[in-house]
C-alpha positions as CSV (number, residue, x, y, z in Angstrom):
1,M,0.0,0.0,0.0
2,P,1.5,3.4,-1.0
3,K,2.4,5.8,1.7
4,K,-0.3,8.4,2.3
5,L,0.8,12.0,1.7
6,E,0.9,14.2,4.8
7,F,0.7,18.0,4.7
8,K,1.7,20.4,7.4
9,N,0.8,24.1,8.0
10,G,3.5,26.3,6.3
11,Q,4.7,23.5,4.0
12,F,5.3,24.4,0.3
13,V,3.5,22.2,-2.1
14,V,2.9,22.0,-5.9
15,Y,-0.5,21.9,-7.4
16,P,-0.1,20.9,-11.0
17,T,-2.2,23.6,-12.7
18,Q,-1.3,26.4,-10.3
19,G,2.4,25.9,-9.3
20,V,3.9,26.4,-5.9
21,G,1.6,27.2,-3.0
22,K,1.8,27.1,0.8
23,V,-0.4,25.0,3.0
24,A,-2.3,27.4,5.3
25,R,-4.1,24.7,7.2
26,V,-6.0,21.4,7.1
27,E,-9.6,22.0,8.1
28,E,-12.8,20.0,8.4
29,Q,-15.8,21.1,6.3
30,V,-19.3,19.8,6.1
31,I,-20.3,19.3,2.5
32,A,-23.6,17.7,1.6
33,G,-23.9,16.4,5.2
34,Q,-20.4,14.8,5.1
35,K,-17.4,15.9,7.1
36,I,-14.4,16.3,4.7
37,Q,-10.9,17.1,5.6
38,M,-9.6,19.9,3.3
39,I,-6.1,21.1,2.7
40,V,-6.2,24.9,2.3
41,I,-3.4,26.2,0.0
42,N,-2.5,29.8,-0.6
43,F,-0.9,30.8,-3.9
44,E,0.8,34.1,-3.4
45,Q,1.7,34.6,-7.0
46,N,-1.9,34.9,-8.2
47,N,-3.5,35.8,-4.9
48,M,-5.6,32.6,-4.8
49,T,-6.7,30.1,-2.2
50,L,-7.5,26.5,-3.1
51,R,-9.2,23.8,-1.1
52,V,-8.4,20.2,-1.9
53,P,-10.0,17.3,-0.2
54,L,-7.3,15.4,1.7
55,D,-8.4,12.0,0.4
56,R,-8.2,13.4,-3.2
57,A,-4.8,15.2,-2.8
58,E,-2.7,12.5,-4.4
59,I,-5.2,11.9,-7.3
60,S,-5.3,15.7,-8.0
61,G,-1.5,15.7,-8.3
62,L,-0.8,17.7,-5.2
63,R,2.7,17.0,-4.1
64,P,5.5,18.2,-1.9
65,L,8.4,20.1,-3.5
66,V,11.0,17.9,-5.3
67,T,14.5,17.8,-3.8
68,A,17.2,20.2,-5.0
69,K,18.9,17.3,-6.6
70,K,15.8,16.4,-8.7
71,M,15.4,20.1,-9.7
72,D,19.0,20.2,-10.8
73,E,18.4,17.0,-12.9
74,A,15.4,18.7,-14.5
75,I,17.5,21.8,-15.4
76,E,20.3,19.6,-16.7
77,S,17.8,17.9,-19.0
78,A,16.7,21.3,-20.3
79,K,20.3,21.8,-21.5
80,R,20.1,19.0,-24.0
81,A,19.2,19.3,-27.7
82,A,15.6,20.2,-28.5
83,G,13.3,17.3,-29.2
84,A,12.1,16.3,-32.7
85,K,9.5,18.7,-34.1
86,R,7.5,16.3,-36.2
87,L,4.1,17.4,-35.1
88,I,2.3,20.5,-36.4
89,W,2.5,23.5,-34.1
90,A,-1.1,23.2,-32.8
91,R,-0.5,19.6,-31.6
92,R,3.0,20.5,-30.2
93,A,1.4,23.4,-28.3
94,A,-1.2,21.1,-26.8
95,V,1.5,18.7,-25.7
96,Y,3.5,21.6,-24.2
97,E,0.3,22.8,-22.4
98,E,-0.2,19.3,-20.9
99,N,3.4,19.2,-19.8
100,I,3.1,22.6,-18.1
101,N,-0.1,21.6,-16.3
102,S,1.4,18.3,-15.1
103,G,3.6,20.2,-12.6
104,D,6.3,17.6,-13.2
105,P,9.7,19.4,-13.3
106,M,11.1,17.0,-16.0
107,K,8.1,17.7,-18.3
108,L,8.5,21.5,-17.6
109,A,12.1,21.2,-18.5
110,E,11.1,19.5,-21.8
111,V,9.0,22.6,-22.7
112,V,11.8,25.0,-21.7
113,R,14.3,22.9,-23.7
114,D,12.2,22.8,-26.8
115,L,11.2,26.4,-26.8
116,Q,14.2,28.3,-25.5
117,R,16.1,30.7,-27.8
118,R,19.5,29.3,-28.7
119,S,20.9,32.6,-29.9
120,A,20.2,36.3,-29.6
121,S,18.9,36.4,-33.2
122,D,16.4,33.6,-32.6
123,T,12.8,34.7,-32.7
124,M,9.8,33.1,-31.1
125,T,6.2,33.2,-31.9
126,F,3.9,34.9,-29.5
127,S,2.2,31.6,-28.4
128,G,5.6,29.9,-28.2
129,R,7.0,32.6,-26.0
130,G,3.9,32.4,-23.7
131,L,4.3,28.6,-23.3
132,Y,8.1,29.0,-22.7
133,M,7.5,31.7,-20.1
134,R,4.8,29.7,-18.2
135,A,7.0,26.6,-18.1
136,L,10.0,28.6,-17.0
137,E,8.1,30.4,-14.3
138,R,6.6,27.1,-13.0
139,M,10.2,25.6,-12.7
140,A,11.5,28.9,-11.2
141,Q,8.7,28.9,-8.5
142,E,9.9,25.6,-7.2
143,F,13.6,26.5,-7.7
144,A,13.1,29.8,-5.8
145,V,11.6,28.1,-2.8
146,L,14.2,25.3,-2.8
147,H,17.1,27.9,-2.9
148,K,15.3,30.6,-0.8
149,I,15.6,33.3,-3.5
150,E,13.1,35.6,-5.3
151,L,11.2,34.3,-8.3
152,D,12.9,36.8,-10.7
153,D,16.3,35.8,-9.5
154,A,15.4,32.1,-10.0
155,V,14.3,32.8,-13.6
156,D,17.5,34.6,-14.3
157,K,19.6,31.8,-12.6
158,I,17.9,29.0,-14.6
159,E,18.3,30.9,-17.9
160,N,22.0,31.6,-17.0
161,I,22.5,27.8,-16.3
162,L,20.8,27.0,-19.7
163,G,22.8,29.6,-21.5
164,V,19.8,31.4,-22.8
165,P,20.8,34.7,-24.5
166,K,19.6,37.9,-22.9
167,E,17.0,39.9,-24.7
168,I,18.3,42.8,-26.8
169,D,17.6,46.1,-25.0
170,L,16.1,48.2,-27.7
171,N,16.0,51.2,-25.4
172,A,19.7,51.1,-24.6
173,A,20.7,53.0,-27.7
174,E,18.1,55.7,-27.2
175,E,19.3,56.4,-23.6
176,D,22.8,57.2,-24.9
177,G,21.3,59.6,-27.5
178,P,21.4,59.3,-31.2
179,E,24.6,58.2,-32.8
180,E,26.4,60.9,-34.6
181,V,27.8,60.0,-38.1
182,E,30.1,62.2,-40.1
183,V,29.2,62.6,-43.7
184,E,31.8,63.8,-46.2
185,E,30.5,66.3,-48.6
186,E,31.3,65.8,-52.3
187,K,33.3,68.6,-53.9
């Protein structure tokens, strides 16, 4: 018989479709005349509270955070070459969406791996960029809690580990002022 998951107040957990949250409490509620133990989870990122029946927690995919070692393995897997792109974009996007909503760090790493920019000149479609950012943020949420750092720092650190090129700052040239060019006059 598998070990039953136990959750404690203040414990960080991952709910597949929402990311990392914190257990606020386990409470008893009466629903349709039945007493049900509920895990109350707060998701600070999107200012949301979720209640999951304790006896359905495992089925729903609620899980404790992975270990730092498992997270490092997921990030390492995202460094590998992108997977084959034999499916049309709509089908690939649906698979990526499923992987993101699984909450599994290895599946999130697959999405990040397949959609990350390999050079500064790479361009990404709007929908591809959105999927990439959602997968990266989900990974970074767990990474941030494991390493006790801010979410933005976790995103930067993961992208640095992966060697993802920084965005080109189009405003940088404007801040320095227009470039002056000397033009020779013809005589």
